[in-house]
N, CA, C and O atoms as a CHARMM CRD file, in Angstrom:
* protein
*
  356
    1    1 UNK  N      0.76400  -1.25900   0.29900 PROA 1      0.00000
    2    1 UNK  CA     0.03700  -0.07500  -0.09000 PROA 1      0.00000
    3    1 UNK  C      0.76100   1.08900   0.37000 PROA 1      0.00000
    4    1 UNK  O      1.50200   1.12200   1.35300 PROA 1      0.00000
    5    2 UNK  N      0.33000   2.60400  -0.88100 PROA 2      0.00000
    6    2 UNK  CA     1.21900   3.32000  -0.96500 PROA 2      0.00000
    7    2 UNK  C      1.16800   4.75400   0.62500 PROA 2      0.00000
    8    2 UNK  O      0.34300   4.81100   1.53700 PROA 2      0.00000
    9    3 UNK  N      2.09700   5.45800   0.42600 PROA 3      0.00000
   10    3 UNK  CA     1.54500   6.65200   1.47100 PROA 3      0.00000
   11    3 UNK  C      0.44200   7.87100   0.56400 PROA 3      0.00000
   12    3 UNK  O      0.79900   8.42600  -0.47500 PROA 3      0.00000
   13    4 UNK  N     -0.84600   8.08400   1.20400 PROA 4      0.00000
   14    4 UNK  CA    -0.91700   9.10400   0.25900 PROA 4      0.00000
   15    4 UNK  C     -0.53300  10.25000   0.71600 PROA 4      0.00000
   16    4 UNK  O     -0.00700  10.95000  -0.14900 PROA 4      0.00000
   17    5 UNK  N     -0.59700  10.73000   1.79600 PROA 5      0.00000
   18    5 UNK  CA    -0.12200  11.96100   2.34300 PROA 5      0.00000
   19    5 UNK  C     -0.10500  12.14200   3.66700 PROA 5      0.00000
   20    5 UNK  O     -0.33300  11.15400   4.36500 PROA 5      0.00000
   21    6 UNK  N      0.13900  13.29900   4.24300 PROA 6      0.00000
   22    6 UNK  CA    -0.16800  14.07400   5.63200 PROA 6      0.00000
   23    6 UNK  C     -1.74200  13.71400   5.89400 PROA 6      0.00000
   24    6 UNK  O     -2.47200  13.64600   4.90600 PROA 6      0.00000
   25    7 UNK  N     -2.02000  13.59400   6.56000 PROA 7      0.00000
   26    7 UNK  CA    -3.87700  13.82200   7.30300 PROA 7      0.00000
   27    7 UNK  C     -3.79000  15.35100   7.94100 PROA 7      0.00000
   28    7 UNK  O     -2.95000  15.70800   8.76700 PROA 7      0.00000
   29    8 UNK  N     -4.80100  16.14500   7.40200 PROA 8      0.00000
   30    8 UNK  CA    -5.59500  17.31500   7.46500 PROA 8      0.00000
   31    8 UNK  C     -5.64700  17.29000   9.39600 PROA 8      0.00000
   32    8 UNK  O     -5.75400  16.33800  10.16900 PROA 8      0.00000
   33    9 UNK  N     -5.53300  18.60200   9.61900 PROA 9      0.00000
   34    9 UNK  CA    -6.24100  19.05800  11.32700 PROA 9      0.00000
   35    9 UNK  C     -7.63100  18.24900  11.62800 PROA 9      0.00000
   36    9 UNK  O     -7.95000  17.64800  12.65400 PROA 9      0.00000
   37   10 UNK  N     -8.51200  18.46000  10.14800 PROA 10     0.00000
   38   10 UNK  CA   -10.37600  18.40800   9.95900 PROA 10     0.00000
   39   10 UNK  C    -10.28200  16.29900  10.62400 PROA 10     0.00000
   40   10 UNK  O    -10.88900  15.66200  11.48500 PROA 10     0.00000
   41   11 UNK  N     -8.86800  15.85900   9.31400 PROA 11     0.00000
   42   11 UNK  CA    -9.01800  14.04900   9.67400 PROA 11     0.00000
   43   11 UNK  C     -8.56100  14.03700  10.72300 PROA 11     0.00000
   44   11 UNK  O     -9.18800  13.14500  11.29400 PROA 11     0.00000
   45   12 UNK  N     -7.97000  14.37600  11.29600 PROA 12     0.00000
   46   12 UNK  CA    -7.11300  13.87100  13.23000 PROA 12     0.00000
   47   12 UNK  C     -8.97600  14.66400  13.47800 PROA 12     0.00000
   48   12 UNK  O     -9.73600  13.72600  13.71900 PROA 12     0.00000
   49   13 UNK  N     -9.30200  15.24100  13.47300 PROA 13     0.00000
   50   13 UNK  CA   -10.19000  15.53000  14.39100 PROA 13     0.00000
   51   13 UNK  C    -11.72000  14.71800  14.56800 PROA 13     0.00000
   52   13 UNK  O    -12.56900  14.58100  15.44900 PROA 13     0.00000
   53   14 UNK  N    -11.40500  14.09900  12.57700 PROA 14     0.00000
   54   14 UNK  CA   -12.57900  12.97300  12.65200 PROA 14     0.00000
   55   14 UNK  C    -12.97300  11.65700  13.24000 PROA 14     0.00000
   56   14 UNK  O    -13.99500  11.11600  13.66300 PROA 14     0.00000
   57   15 UNK  N    -11.05600  11.24200  12.99200 PROA 15     0.00000
   58   15 UNK  CA   -10.66000  10.28200  13.75900 PROA 15     0.00000
   59   15 UNK  C    -10.92400  10.15500  15.17800 PROA 15     0.00000
   60   15 UNK  O    -11.52700   9.22700  15.71900 PROA 15     0.00000
   61   16 UNK  N    -10.32000  11.37000  15.83300 PROA 16     0.00000
   62   16 UNK  CA   -10.35400  10.96600  17.60000 PROA 16     0.00000
   63   16 UNK  C    -11.52200  11.14800  17.66100 PROA 16     0.00000
   64   16 UNK  O    -11.88000  10.35300  18.53000 PROA 16     0.00000
   65   17 UNK  N    -12.83800  11.94600  17.13300 PROA 17     0.00000
   66   17 UNK  CA   -14.38900  12.46200  17.29100 PROA 17     0.00000
   67   17 UNK  C    -15.40800  10.65700  17.05600 PROA 17     0.00000
   68   17 UNK  O    -16.41000  10.24400  17.64000 PROA 17     0.00000
   69   18 UNK  N    -14.45000   9.94800  15.83800 PROA 18     0.00000
   70   18 UNK  CA   -15.26700   8.66000  16.02800 PROA 18     0.00000
   71   18 UNK  C    -14.76000   7.77400  17.36100 PROA 18     0.00000
   72   18 UNK  O    -15.46800   7.25800  18.22700 PROA 18     0.00000
   73   19 UNK  N    -13.58600   7.77100  17.26200 PROA 19     0.00000
   74   19 UNK  CA   -13.61500   7.00800  18.33000 PROA 19     0.00000
   75   19 UNK  C    -14.02700   7.44800  19.55300 PROA 19     0.00000
   76   19 UNK  O    -14.66000   6.56200  20.12900 PROA 19     0.00000
   77   20 UNK  N    -13.92000   8.53200  20.23500 PROA 20     0.00000
   78   20 UNK  CA   -14.79600   8.96100  21.27900 PROA 20     0.00000
   79   20 UNK  C    -16.11000   8.83300  20.99400 PROA 20     0.00000
   80   20 UNK  O    -16.68900   8.99200  22.06900 PROA 20     0.00000
   81   21 UNK  N    -16.97500   8.61600  20.06200 PROA 21     0.00000
   82   21 UNK  CA   -18.23200   8.69800  19.87400 PROA 21     0.00000
   83   21 UNK  C    -18.46400   6.85200  19.83400 PROA 21     0.00000
   84   21 UNK  O    -19.50300   6.44000  19.31900 PROA 21     0.00000
   85   22 UNK  N    -17.68700   6.07500  20.26400 PROA 22     0.00000
   86   22 UNK  CA   -17.67000   4.95800  20.79700 PROA 22     0.00000
   87   22 UNK  C    -17.87000   3.85200  19.51100 PROA 22     0.00000
   88   22 UNK  O    -18.50500   2.80700  19.65800 PROA 22     0.00000
   89   23 UNK  N    -17.29700   4.20800  18.36800 PROA 23     0.00000
   90   23 UNK  CA   -16.57500   3.44000  17.41700 PROA 23     0.00000
   91   23 UNK  C    -15.49200   2.62700  17.55100 PROA 23     0.00000
   92   23 UNK  O    -14.76600   2.94800  18.49100 PROA 23     0.00000
   93   24 UNK  N    -15.06600   1.47200  16.78400 PROA 24     0.00000
   94   24 UNK  CA   -14.63800   1.10700  17.35400 PROA 24     0.00000
   95   24 UNK  C    -13.35100   0.96400  16.27100 PROA 24     0.00000
   96   24 UNK  O    -13.62800   1.38200  15.14700 PROA 24     0.00000
   97   25 UNK  N    -12.11800   0.48700  16.42500 PROA 25     0.00000
   98   25 UNK  CA   -11.34500   0.93500  15.49400 PROA 25     0.00000
   99   25 UNK  C    -11.83800   0.33700  13.93600 PROA 25     0.00000
  100   25 UNK  O    -11.70200   1.01800  12.91900 PROA 25     0.00000
  101   26 UNK  N    -12.35000  -0.86200  13.93700 PROA 26     0.00000
  102   26 UNK  CA   -12.50100  -1.16000  12.19000 PROA 26     0.00000
  103   26 UNK  C    -13.79000  -0.66300  11.98700 PROA 26     0.00000
  104   26 UNK  O    -14.16600  -0.67700  10.81500 PROA 26     0.00000
  105   27 UNK  N    -14.66800  -0.17100  12.93700 PROA 27     0.00000
  106   27 UNK  CA   -15.76600   0.68500  12.08800 PROA 27     0.00000
  107   27 UNK  C    -15.46400   1.99000  11.97800 PROA 27     0.00000
  108   27 UNK  O    -15.98800   2.52900  11.00300 PROA 27     0.00000
  109   28 UNK  N    -15.04800   2.41400  12.39700 PROA 28     0.00000
  110   28 UNK  CA   -13.96200   4.13200  12.34100 PROA 28     0.00000
  111   28 UNK  C    -12.71900   4.02900  10.95700 PROA 28     0.00000
  112   28 UNK  O    -11.91500   4.85300  10.52000 PROA 28     0.00000
  113   29 UNK  N    -12.93700   3.08200  10.70300 PROA 29     0.00000
  114   29 UNK  CA   -11.74200   2.93500   9.70300 PROA 29     0.00000
  115   29 UNK  C    -12.49700   2.50100   8.34900 PROA 29     0.00000
  116   29 UNK  O    -12.03500   2.66900   7.22000 PROA 29     0.00000
  117   30 UNK  N    -13.52700   2.01300   8.60500 PROA 30     0.00000
  118   30 UNK  CA   -14.73700   1.64800   7.16800 PROA 30     0.00000
  119   30 UNK  C    -15.11100   2.79700   6.92800 PROA 30     0.00000
  120   30 UNK  O    -14.97000   3.13000   5.75200 PROA 30     0.00000
  121   31 UNK  N    -15.62900   3.69500   7.74300 PROA 31     0.00000
  122   31 UNK  CA   -16.58100   4.82200   7.45200 PROA 31     0.00000
  123   31 UNK  C    -15.34800   6.18000   7.08400 PROA 31     0.00000
  124   31 UNK  O    -15.37500   6.96800   6.13800 PROA 31     0.00000
  125   32 UNK  N    -14.41600   6.08500   8.11400 PROA 32     0.00000
  126   32 UNK  CA   -14.15300   7.31600   7.05500 PROA 32     0.00000
  127   32 UNK  C    -12.53600   6.98300   6.12200 PROA 32     0.00000
  128   32 UNK  O    -11.55100   7.69700   5.94000 PROA 32     0.00000
  129   33 UNK  N    -12.86300   5.58700   5.69300 PROA 33     0.00000
  130   33 UNK  CA   -11.55500   5.44000   4.55300 PROA 33     0.00000
  131   33 UNK  C    -10.44800   5.37700   5.01600 PROA 33     0.00000
  132   33 UNK  O     -9.54400   5.22400   4.19500 PROA 33     0.00000
  133   34 UNK  N    -10.12000   5.45500   6.30000 PROA 34     0.00000
  134   34 UNK  CA    -8.56100   5.32000   5.98700 PROA 34     0.00000
  135   34 UNK  C     -7.93400   3.75700   7.10500 PROA 34     0.00000
  136   34 UNK  O     -8.41000   2.89600   7.84600 PROA 34     0.00000
  137   35 UNK  N     -6.70100   4.16900   6.59600 PROA 35     0.00000
  138   35 UNK  CA    -6.27000   2.41400   7.27100 PROA 35     0.00000
  139   35 UNK  C     -6.80700   1.75200   9.13100 PROA 35     0.00000
  140   35 UNK  O     -7.52800   2.39600   9.89300 PROA 35     0.00000
  141   36 UNK  N     -6.51900   1.09700   9.27500 PROA 36     0.00000
  142   36 UNK  CA    -6.67400   0.75700  11.34700 PROA 36     0.00000
  143   36 UNK  C     -5.77300   1.23100  11.60900 PROA 36     0.00000
  144   36 UNK  O     -5.74600   1.91900  12.63000 PROA 36     0.00000
  145   37 UNK  N     -4.71400   1.08900  10.86500 PROA 37     0.00000
  146   37 UNK  CA    -3.16100   1.76600  12.26900 PROA 37     0.00000
  147   37 UNK  C     -3.20700   2.85400  11.94300 PROA 37     0.00000
  148   37 UNK  O     -2.40300   3.42300  12.68100 PROA 37     0.00000
  149   38 UNK  N     -3.89100   3.98000  10.90900 PROA 38     0.00000
  150   38 UNK  CA    -3.63200   5.41500  10.80800 PROA 38     0.00000
  151   38 UNK  C     -4.76200   5.47100  12.11600 PROA 38     0.00000
  152   38 UNK  O     -4.30800   6.02500  13.11700 PROA 38     0.00000
  153   39 UNK  N     -6.24100   4.94100  12.22800 PROA 39     0.00000
  154   39 UNK  CA    -7.05800   5.26600  12.85400 PROA 39     0.00000
  155   39 UNK  C     -6.45600   5.24100  14.39900 PROA 39     0.00000
  156   39 UNK  O     -6.60400   6.11400  15.25400 PROA 39     0.00000
  157   40 UNK  N     -5.54300   3.66300  14.53900 PROA 40     0.00000
  158   40 UNK  CA    -5.33900   3.44500  16.03000 PROA 40     0.00000
  159   40 UNK  C     -4.05700   4.44100  16.31800 PROA 40     0.00000
  160   40 UNK  O     -4.03600   4.92500  17.45000 PROA 40     0.00000
  161   41 UNK  N     -2.95200   4.81400  15.39400 PROA 41     0.00000
  162   41 UNK  CA    -2.09600   5.84400  15.63000 PROA 41     0.00000
  163   41 UNK  C     -2.34000   6.65300  16.31200 PROA 41     0.00000
  164   41 UNK  O     -2.00900   6.91400  17.46800 PROA 41     0.00000
  165   42 UNK  N     -3.46600   7.48400  15.01500 PROA 42     0.00000
  166   42 UNK  CA    -4.11300   9.52700  15.18900 PROA 42     0.00000
  167   42 UNK  C     -4.48200   8.90800  16.87200 PROA 42     0.00000
  168   42 UNK  O     -3.66900   9.23000  17.73900 PROA 42     0.00000
  169   43 UNK  N     -5.41400   8.23900  17.19900 PROA 43     0.00000
  170   43 UNK  CA    -6.60000   8.26800  18.73800 PROA 43     0.00000
  171   43 UNK  C     -4.91800   7.77700  19.81500 PROA 43     0.00000
  172   43 UNK  O     -4.69600   8.43100  20.83400 PROA 43     0.00000
  173   44 UNK  N     -4.16100   6.89600  19.49500 PROA 44     0.00000
  174   44 UNK  CA    -3.36200   6.86500  20.65800 PROA 44     0.00000
  175   44 UNK  C     -2.60400   8.13500  21.06200 PROA 44     0.00000
  176   44 UNK  O     -2.57300   8.58900  22.20600 PROA 44     0.00000
  177   45 UNK  N     -1.82500   8.80000  19.68600 PROA 45     0.00000
  178   45 UNK  CA    -1.39400  10.26200  19.64000 PROA 45     0.00000
  179   45 UNK  C     -1.95800  11.09200  20.70300 PROA 45     0.00000
  180   45 UNK  O     -1.44400  11.75400  21.60500 PROA 45     0.00000
  181   46 UNK  N     -3.61200  10.78300  20.20100 PROA 46     0.00000
  182   46 UNK  CA    -4.75400  12.10800  21.08100 PROA 46     0.00000
  183   46 UNK  C     -4.47700  12.02100  22.56700 PROA 46     0.00000
  184   46 UNK  O     -3.93600  12.82300  23.32700 PROA 46     0.00000
  185   47 UNK  N     -5.16100  10.44800  22.82900 PROA 47     0.00000
  186   47 UNK  CA    -4.90200  10.16600  24.05000 PROA 47     0.00000
  187   47 UNK  C     -3.40400   9.99400  25.34900 PROA 47     0.00000
  188   47 UNK  O     -3.31400   9.54400  26.49100 PROA 47     0.00000
  189   48 UNK  N     -2.35300  10.69800  24.26700 PROA 48     0.00000
  190   48 UNK  CA    -1.26200  10.33300  25.27700 PROA 48     0.00000
  191   48 UNK  C     -0.76800  11.67300  25.97500 PROA 48     0.00000
  192   48 UNK  O     -0.49800  12.10900  27.09400 PROA 48     0.00000
  193   49 UNK  N     -0.82000  12.13400  24.40000 PROA 49     0.00000
  194   49 UNK  CA     0.26400  14.02000  24.09100 PROA 49     0.00000
  195   49 UNK  C     -1.44500  14.98400  23.88000 PROA 49     0.00000
  196   49 UNK  O     -1.47600  16.19600  24.09100 PROA 49     0.00000
  197   50 UNK  N     -2.49600  14.33800  23.52800 PROA 50     0.00000
  198   50 UNK  CA    -3.39100  15.81300  23.44900 PROA 50     0.00000
  199   50 UNK  C     -3.70000  16.51700  22.20100 PROA 50     0.00000
  200   50 UNK  O     -4.62000  17.32200  22.05600 PROA 50     0.00000
  201   51 UNK  N     -2.88500  16.16100  21.34400 PROA 51     0.00000
  202   51 UNK  CA    -2.32500  16.62800  20.21800 PROA 51     0.00000
  203   51 UNK  C     -2.64400  15.80000  18.89100 PROA 51     0.00000
  204   51 UNK  O     -2.13800  14.71000  18.62100 PROA 51     0.00000
  205   52 UNK  N     -3.88100  16.73400  17.84200 PROA 52     0.00000
  206   52 UNK  CA    -4.56700  16.22200  16.68600 PROA 52     0.00000
  207   52 UNK  C     -3.45600  16.24900  15.48600 PROA 52     0.00000
  208   52 UNK  O     -3.37400  15.63100  14.42500 PROA 52     0.00000
  209   53 UNK  N     -2.64900  17.22100  16.10800 PROA 53     0.00000
  210   53 UNK  CA    -1.67600  18.22600  14.33000 PROA 53     0.00000
  211   53 UNK  C     -0.96600  17.13100  14.00600 PROA 53     0.00000
  212   53 UNK  O     -0.81200  16.36700  14.95900 PROA 53     0.00000
  213   54 UNK  N     -0.49600  16.80000  13.02500 PROA 54     0.00000
  214   54 UNK  CA     0.88200  16.17200  12.25200 PROA 54     0.00000
  215   54 UNK  C      1.84700  17.22300  12.62700 PROA 54     0.00000
  216   54 UNK  O      1.62700  18.43300  12.56000 PROA 54     0.00000
  217   55 UNK  N      3.25500  16.49400  13.14400 PROA 55     0.00000
  218   55 UNK  CA     4.44500  17.63400  13.24900 PROA 55     0.00000
  219   55 UNK  C      5.48300  17.34400  12.02200 PROA 55     0.00000
  220   55 UNK  O      6.70700  17.47300  12.00400 PROA 55     0.00000
  221   56 UNK  N      4.63800  16.93600  11.06200 PROA 56     0.00000
  222   56 UNK  CA     6.10000  16.33800  10.08500 PROA 56     0.00000
  223   56 UNK  C      6.82900  17.49400   9.55200 PROA 56     0.00000
  224   56 UNK  O      7.84500  17.34600   8.87300 PROA 56     0.00000
  225   57 UNK  N      6.36600  18.56800   9.82600 PROA 57     0.00000
  226   57 UNK  CA     6.93200  19.68100   8.70100 PROA 57     0.00000
  227   57 UNK  C      8.59300  20.01700   9.29300 PROA 57     0.00000
  228   57 UNK  O      9.60900  20.44300   8.74500 PROA 57     0.00000
  229   58 UNK  N      8.19400  19.50400  10.93700 PROA 58     0.00000
  230   58 UNK  CA    10.03100  19.57000  11.05700 PROA 58     0.00000
  231   58 UNK  C     10.33600  18.29900  10.94300 PROA 58     0.00000
  232   58 UNK  O     10.72400  17.95600  12.06000 PROA 58     0.00000
  233   59 UNK  N     10.38300  17.35700  10.18300 PROA 59     0.00000
  234   59 UNK  CA    10.77400  16.09000  10.25300 PROA 59     0.00000
  235   59 UNK  C     12.05000  15.89600   9.26300 PROA 59     0.00000
  236   59 UNK  O     12.08900  16.96600   8.65600 PROA 59     0.00000
  237   60 UNK  N     12.88700  15.25700   8.89000 PROA 60     0.00000
  238   60 UNK  CA    13.66700  15.51300   8.06900 PROA 60     0.00000
  239   60 UNK  C     15.28600  15.74500   8.66400 PROA 60     0.00000
  240   60 UNK  O     15.43600  16.08200   9.83800 PROA 60     0.00000
  241   61 UNK  N     16.16400  15.59100   7.99400 PROA 61     0.00000
  242   61 UNK  CA    17.05100  16.09000   7.13100 PROA 61     0.00000
  243   61 UNK  C     17.53000  17.87400   7.19500 PROA 61     0.00000
  244   61 UNK  O     17.32200  18.53500   6.17700 PROA 61     0.00000
  245   62 UNK  N     18.10900  18.50500   8.32100 PROA 62     0.00000
  246   62 UNK  CA    18.04300  20.13200   7.58200 PROA 62     0.00000
  247   62 UNK  C     19.05200  20.39700   6.60000 PROA 62     0.00000
  248   62 UNK  O     19.79100  19.43600   6.38700 PROA 62     0.00000
  249   63 UNK  N     19.28600  21.43600   5.94300 PROA 63     0.00000
  250   63 UNK  CA    19.42300  21.48900   4.73300 PROA 63     0.00000
  251   63 UNK  C     21.03600  22.21700   4.82500 PROA 63     0.00000
  252   63 UNK  O     21.08600  23.41700   5.09400 PROA 63     0.00000
  253   64 UNK  N     22.37400  21.42300   4.58400 PROA 64     0.00000
  254   64 UNK  CA    23.35000  22.37900   4.79800 PROA 64     0.00000
  255   64 UNK  C     23.76900  23.99200   4.08900 PROA 64     0.00000
  256   64 UNK  O     24.63600  24.81900   4.37100 PROA 64     0.00000
  257   65 UNK  N     22.54000  23.93200   2.91900 PROA 65     0.00000
  258   65 UNK  CA    22.84700  25.22500   2.26200 PROA 65     0.00000
  259   65 UNK  C     21.75900  26.03400   2.85100 PROA 65     0.00000
  260   65 UNK  O     20.71800  25.60100   3.34400 PROA 65     0.00000
  261   66 UNK  N     22.15200  27.32100   2.73000 PROA 66     0.00000
  262   66 UNK  CA    20.74800  28.08800   3.21600 PROA 66     0.00000
  263   66 UNK  C     20.15800  28.52000   2.09300 PROA 66     0.00000
  264   66 UNK  O     20.50200  27.99000   1.03700 PROA 66     0.00000
  265   67 UNK  N     19.08200  29.64000   2.08200 PROA 67     0.00000
  266   67 UNK  CA    18.40700  30.23900   0.86400 PROA 67     0.00000
  267   67 UNK  C     19.25100  30.90000   0.07900 PROA 67     0.00000
  268   67 UNK  O     19.14800  30.89200  -1.14800 PROA 67     0.00000
  269   68 UNK  N     20.19500  31.55200   0.74900 PROA 68     0.00000
  270   68 UNK  CA    21.43300  32.39900  -0.23500 PROA 68     0.00000
  271   68 UNK  C     22.34900  31.55000  -0.74800 PROA 68     0.00000
  272   68 UNK  O     22.80900  31.68400  -1.88200 PROA 68     0.00000
  273   69 UNK  N     22.61600  30.78300  -0.08400 PROA 69     0.00000
  274   69 UNK  CA    23.83800  29.47000  -0.65300 PROA 69     0.00000
  275   69 UNK  C     23.41800  29.29400  -2.20000 PROA 69     0.00000
  276   69 UNK  O     24.02800  29.39000  -3.26600 PROA 69     0.00000
  277   70 UNK  N     21.85700  28.93900  -1.76200 PROA 70     0.00000
  278   70 UNK  CA    20.78300  27.77800  -2.91400 PROA 70     0.00000
  279   70 UNK  C     21.24200  28.76700  -4.16600 PROA 70     0.00000
  280   70 UNK  O     22.11700  28.34800  -4.92400 PROA 70     0.00000
  281   71 UNK  N     20.76600  29.83300  -4.34800 PROA 71     0.00000
  282   71 UNK  CA    20.72600  30.91600  -4.80400 PROA 71     0.00000
  283   71 UNK  C     21.91300  31.12900  -5.61000 PROA 71     0.00000
  284   71 UNK  O     21.95500  31.24100  -6.83500 PROA 71     0.00000
  285   72 UNK  N     23.06000  31.18100  -4.62300 PROA 72     0.00000
  286   72 UNK  CA    24.37600  31.68700  -5.67000 PROA 72     0.00000
  287   72 UNK  C     24.69600  30.23200  -5.84100 PROA 72     0.00000
  288   72 UNK  O     25.87500  30.30200  -5.49700 PROA 72     0.00000
  289   73 UNK  N     24.56900  29.36900  -6.03100 PROA 73     0.00000
  290   73 UNK  CA    24.86200  28.20300  -6.38200 PROA 73     0.00000
  291   73 UNK  C     24.04600  28.32200  -7.94700 PROA 73     0.00000
  292   73 UNK  O     24.67200  28.28900  -9.00600 PROA 73     0.00000
  293   74 UNK  N     22.86000  28.43400  -7.87700 PROA 74     0.00000
  294   74 UNK  CA    22.07600  28.81400  -9.11800 PROA 74     0.00000
  295   74 UNK  C     22.95700  30.03300  -9.99400 PROA 74     0.00000
  296   74 UNK  O     22.94500  29.97000 -11.22300 PROA 74     0.00000
  297   75 UNK  N     23.50100  30.82400  -9.49700 PROA 75     0.00000
  298   75 UNK  CA    23.98600  31.77500 -10.82000 PROA 75     0.00000
  299   75 UNK  C     25.23400  30.96800 -11.05600 PROA 75     0.00000
  300   75 UNK  O     25.42200  30.76400 -12.25500 PROA 75     0.00000
  301   76 UNK  N     26.42400  30.29000 -10.00600 PROA 76     0.00000
  302   76 UNK  CA    27.20400  29.65000 -10.70600 PROA 76     0.00000
  303   76 UNK  C     26.96000  28.93000 -11.88300 PROA 76     0.00000
  304   76 UNK  O     27.53400  29.25200 -12.92300 PROA 76     0.00000
  305   77 UNK  N     26.33800  28.18800 -11.84800 PROA 77     0.00000
  306   77 UNK  CA    25.76800  26.71800 -12.58500 PROA 77     0.00000
  307   77 UNK  C     25.29700  27.50200 -14.09100 PROA 77     0.00000
  308   77 UNK  O     25.48500  27.07100 -15.22900 PROA 77     0.00000
  309   78 UNK  N     24.73000  28.59100 -13.74100 PROA 78     0.00000
  310   78 UNK  CA    23.71700  29.25100 -14.93600 PROA 78     0.00000
  311   78 UNK  C     24.74800  29.75500 -15.95100 PROA 78     0.00000
  312   78 UNK  O     24.63100  29.64000 -17.17100 PROA 78     0.00000
  313   79 UNK  N     25.77800  30.33200 -15.29900 PROA 79     0.00000
  314   79 UNK  CA    27.16900  30.86300 -15.62900 PROA 79     0.00000
  315   79 UNK  C     28.03900  29.85200 -16.52500 PROA 79     0.00000
  316   79 UNK  O     28.57800  30.20000 -17.57600 PROA 79     0.00000
  317   80 UNK  N     28.09400  28.84900 -16.10600 PROA 80     0.00000
  318   80 UNK  CA    28.90600  27.92700 -16.95400 PROA 80     0.00000
  319   80 UNK  C     28.45400  26.97300 -16.80400 PROA 80     0.00000
  320   80 UNK  O     28.80500  26.29300 -15.84100 PROA 80     0.00000
  321   81 UNK  N     27.05300  26.32300 -18.09100 PROA 81     0.00000
  322   81 UNK  CA    26.44900  25.35900 -17.79100 PROA 81     0.00000
  323   81 UNK  C     27.01800  23.83000 -17.88500 PROA 81     0.00000
  324   81 UNK  O     26.42200  22.79000 -17.60600 PROA 81     0.00000
  325   82 UNK  N     28.81600  24.07000 -18.52600 PROA 82     0.00000
  326   82 UNK  CA    29.21800  22.65500 -19.14100 PROA 82     0.00000
  327   82 UNK  C     30.47100  22.61700 -17.37000 PROA 82     0.00000
  328   82 UNK  O     31.51800  21.97400 -17.29300 PROA 82     0.00000
  329   83 UNK  N     30.16600  23.06200 -16.80100 PROA 83     0.00000
  330   83 UNK  CA    31.29400  22.88800 -15.71200 PROA 83     0.00000
  331   83 UNK  C     30.66900  22.12900 -14.97800 PROA 83     0.00000
  332   83 UNK  O     29.46900  22.01400 -14.72600 PROA 83     0.00000
  333   84 UNK  N     32.37000  21.14300 -14.34400 PROA 84     0.00000
  334   84 UNK  CA    31.83700  19.80000 -13.51300 PROA 84     0.00000
  335   84 UNK  C     32.03000  19.94600 -12.37000 PROA 84     0.00000
  336   84 UNK  O     32.69100  20.94800 -12.09700 PROA 84     0.00000
  337   85 UNK  N     31.68200  19.27600 -11.47400 PROA 85     0.00000
  338   85 UNK  CA    31.24400  19.68200 -10.11500 PROA 85     0.00000
  339   85 UNK  C     32.74500  20.07700  -9.74200 PROA 85     0.00000
  340   85 UNK  O     32.99900  21.21300  -9.34200 PROA 85     0.00000
  341   86 UNK  N     33.63600  19.19200  -9.87400 PROA 86     0.00000
  342   86 UNK  CA    35.02200  19.62200  -8.99200 PROA 86     0.00000
  343   86 UNK  C     35.22300  20.68500  -9.31200 PROA 86     0.00000
  344   86 UNK  O     35.69200  21.36300  -8.39800 PROA 86     0.00000
  345   87 UNK  N     34.98000  21.58800 -10.93800 PROA 87     0.00000
  346   87 UNK  CA    35.01600  23.08800 -11.05700 PROA 87     0.00000
  347   87 UNK  C     33.73300  23.55300  -9.91600 PROA 87     0.00000
  348   87 UNK  O     33.83300  24.00600  -8.77600 PROA 87     0.00000
  349   88 UNK  N     33.01600  23.36300 -10.40700 PROA 88     0.00000
  350   88 UNK  CA    31.89900  24.53800  -9.34500 PROA 88     0.00000
  351   88 UNK  C     31.79700  24.24500  -7.40700 PROA 88     0.00000
  352   88 UNK  O     31.06300  24.87500  -6.64600 PROA 88     0.00000
  353   89 UNK  N     32.79200  23.09500  -7.00600 PROA 89     0.00000
  354   89 UNK  CA    33.32900  23.13800  -5.62100 PROA 89     0.00000
  355   89 UNK  C     34.28800  23.73700  -5.64100 PROA 89     0.00000
  356   89 UNK  O     34.92500  23.91500  -4.60300 PROA 89     0.00000
């Protein structure tokens, strides 16, 4: 199964609301159209931490080059399109 993307805050709220209304994990998954693992993960996170928002924006490796450096690299590459990597560095 492929990953569709992050859930919105509204979808997180729908999952928590369905579980709080007394629906089982399977019933919630069938009603809302999300996998059972997603239902249980979101509800467990809400019970433990009290949050429904995703923190995925802060995940991943930090960029080694800032925005200014990226613009500079772009200008260097456009100035000499045939330059090799060693010449650029």
